[in-house]
N, C-alpha and C positions, 0 to 999 in steps of 0.2 A: 446660450445663457441659462436654459432651462436644466441642461444637463450639469452644470455647474451648481446651480440651485441645488439639485437633486443630491450631488456629493457633499456638498456643506450640511444639508439637512440630516442626511445619514450620521454624520459626524456629530452633530447636536444632539442627536438621538442616540449616542453611543455606539452606533454600529459602525465601528471603526474598521478599516481593511488593514492587514498587515504589511501591504505594500501599495504605494502609490504611484504609476509611471505616467508622469504629465510630459505630453510632447507635443510638437506643433509648431505652425506656422506663426502663431498669434500669441506672443509671451504674456500678455496682461492678464487671460484666464488661468495660466499655469501660475503666476504670482498670487493670483486671489486664493486659489486653493492651498497653495503651500504656504502663505501668509497665514490663513485661518487655521491650519494645522498646528504650525509654529506657534501661533498665539491662545490657541484655546485647548490642545489636548492634555496638556501637562497643566498644573497648578504651578504657582509662581516659585513654591517651596521643592517643587518635584525637578524643575527644569535644570537647576544646577547641576545634579547629578545624572540626569537622566535625557537632556537634550543635546544634541551635537548639531552643527551645521558645518557640513564639508564642501568643498570645491572640487570640480571635475578634475580641472587643472593640475590641482597637488595631490592627488590620491589615485591610487588604482582600483580595480572593481574587487580585488582580493583585499584589500585594506577596508573597503566599504564593506564586504560581507563579513569582515571578521569583527568590525564595530558592531554591526547588525546582530551577531550572535550571543551578543553579551546578553546577561541577564541585567533587568533593570535593579537599582538601589533604593530600597525602602518606598518603591510605588508600583503600581499595576502594570505599567508599560513604559517602555523608553521610545524617544522620538528620533531618528536619525535622517537629517534632510541634505540632500547633494544636489547642490546648487551650481549652475552652468554644467550639467551633466553630459551636454553634447560634447564636451571636449572628451569624452571615452567612448565616442563612437566606434572607433576602431577595435575596441575589446568589450564592447557591450554584450556581446554574445556569451561572455563569461559570466552573465547574471543568471544564465538558465539554472546551475545548479543551486543557486539559493531560491529563486522562484518556485521551484519542486520541493523545496524541504525547509520551508519558511521557520522563522523564530517566532512564535505567535505572540510573544511579548513586545516585539518591536513593531514600530511602526516606520516603514524605511519609505520615504518622499524622493522621487528622482524629479528633476526639473529640467527637462530634455527639451531645450529650446530650438525652435527654428529648423528642427529635423523629425522625422518618424521613423519608427521601426520598421522593416520589411516584414509585412503579414506572413508571409511565405516560412520565416524562420521559426525555429524552435523558442528563442527566446519571448517571442510576440505571444506565442500559444500559452506557454508557461506563464506569463503574466498575466493574460487574460483569463485564464482560468484559476489563478491564486490572487486575485486583488482587483485594483481599480486601473484599467488603461484606458486613459484620457486622450483624446487627439483633440488640440485647439486650432480650430481652423480658422483661417484670415477670413474677415469679413471683406466682401464687396463693397465698393464705394456708394452704390445705390442702397446698401443695406444700413449704412451708417445711421443716417437720420433716423430710421426706425429704432435703432439700439439705443440712440440717445432718448428718445421718447419713453421706451421701454424703462430705462437706467432710472431715469427721472420721476417715471410714475411710482417706482418700486421705493422712491424716497419721499413720495409724496409731493412731488411737483408737476407742472405741466409745461411745455414749451410751444412756441408759437411756429408755424413752419419756417419763416425768414429767420428766425434766429437759429433755428437747427441748421439750415442751409450755410449760414454764417460761420457757423463752429466748424463744419464740415471741410468748406471751404479753406479756411484759415489753419485749421489744426491736421487736416487730411485724414486717413484711416487708422492714425496712431490711437488705439482705446486707450492707453494709459495717461497721454497727455489730455485726451479728451475727458476722461474720467476724474483727473486732477483740477480742471477747470470748472467741470460739474460741482464737485466738492466745495470748490471756492464759491461757487454761488449759493449752495445749501447752506453755507456757513453765516452768509450775509441776508439771506431772505428768510422769512417765516414760511413756514410750512403751507402747501395749499397754492403759493405763490405761482403765477404762469411768468415764464420767462420769455422777456420780449426782445426785440432787435436793439431799443434802446439800453436795455439793462445789458445786454451783451457788449454792446459799444462803449458803456460806460464801465465796466468792470474788467473787461478781457481786452479791450484796446482794438477793438476791430471796427471800422468806420461802417456805418449802416449804409450810408448813401453813397461812397465811393469804394466799391468792392467789385469782384469778377461777378458775382450773383446779380447786383444791379446793371452791370454793364450788359451783360446777357439778356437782361430783362428790356433793358432800353434798345437793345438789337431786335429783338422779337416784335418790341411795339412800333420800329421804326422810329424811335423818339432820338433825333440825330442829335438835338441840342445837349441832352443828357449826355449821352454816348461819346461827345467829344469832351464834355466837360470831367467825364470820368477818365478818360484817354490822357486829357492834360493832368489831371490829379495824379495818375500813375507815373508820367513822365517825370514829374517833379519828386516822386517818392519811389524811385525804382527797387531802392532796397527791400521795400515791403511789399512791393506789387511786381515781382518780377516777371518780364514779358513771356518767358518761357511757360510759366504757368498758365497766364492769360492766353495765349495761343492755344496751349492744349486744351483749355474748357470752352474756347469757342470752336475750335476744329471737332473737338467731341461732340459739341451740340449740333453744328451742321451734318457730322457723318451720322447721328442718331434720325436727325430730322431727315435725312435721305431714307433712312429704313422706315420712318413712319409713313412716310409716302408711299412705299411698295406694301404696305402692309392693308390687307383687304381686311382683317378684323381690326378695327380701331378701338375694340373695347377696353377700358381702363385695366383690366386685368391682363388682357393679352399685351397692352402698349407696355405694361410693367415687366412682364415676362420677357418678351422680345428685344426692347431696348435698356433692360438693366437698369430702371429708373424709378426713385421713389413716387409714390403717388401724387406729391405734392409738385412733382417736376411735369406731368401729365400735360397741364395747363399751357406750359410754354410750346409744347408741341404741337399742339391744338392750333395755338395761334400762330405759330411758325408756318404751320400746314396751309393757313389761309391766306399768308402775306408772301410767302416764298414758293413759287412754282418748283417744281421738281428739276426742271431743266435748270433754273438760277441756282438751286442748290449744288447741283452736279459741279457747275462751274466756279461756284463759291470755293468749294473745297479744293481745287485745284489751285486757286489763289491765294488760299491759306497755306498750303503746301509751301509754295514758293516764299512767302511770307516768314512763314517760321525758320525755313532754310536761312532767310537773310537775317532773322534774330539769333541764328547761330553761328553768324558770321561767313557764310558763304555767299559770296557774289554781293556782299552789301559795304562796300567800304565807307565808312564814315557816318552810316546813317544811325542817328539816336533811337531809343526806345520810342520817344515821342513820335519820331517821324513814321516809325514802322506799325504804331498804334493806328495813325491817322491813316497811312496807306492800306491798311486792314480795314478801316472804315469806310472809307471811299469805295474800295470794292464792294464792300458789302451794299451799301447803300444806292450807288450809283446804276 
């Protein structure tokens, strides 16, 4: 995010590069930069004659270069944006000739999503030397809660740990979806507000009491009554609470708990580094460490693998989601 902010800051200050090659696994940041260029580099009067949006599936590299070499009409510069540029992957090396001989009055933007250029190739080095070459890396799941907090702080909001965990569980690692939901909350909440689990439940439709976060918490605390209530709720609402997701999260918790048992250094910083978890999750592993001995955790992982296979239809004729969840809890609590 810091690199994105720096790129946008430079554009705001009129330090605009002649070419932006935006690539990588995370499309969100590519869209943020490209959209900012599309909306802000030219005035509305200039855009009519000097701004062009092309799509990789419809054009060739040579056609793009031809458009980029045009001179602007009654403006200081023109903007050419190539969306879905990954469709040009087979011929992208042809861009090298333009990258070493740029048209300075053109701002050429490539949105090269889900792929990256080979650093050994001449085109990579030419782009690196002549403009902005940005690699948009996918965040790991354990980094998302920190990203949410940082994004909201920039907007003037705060968020409680449980609320951010609920968002990650419900929306996954899709930054575009998360950003959209955060923008919706920002529209209805006054600046300076703290987003709570109640606010998330009311406005995004995630149950604050019956979700995988609360299920794992109940397992960690050995709160059997609460765990079985959540399992019953999941069984009655299978579409919104797929068992594959639940099994994956429970399995991930116990797998990391086994790693936690083996750590000599259980300081928060080392736990975050070794287990790839957020600082808010550390307490769950500290509690699990006290309640579930290492040998028991190892055995449970084997049971969870078997139940996960059954949830996918292997050796489990006519077992419902509710039955499988209850079997999982029996194995954990007994």
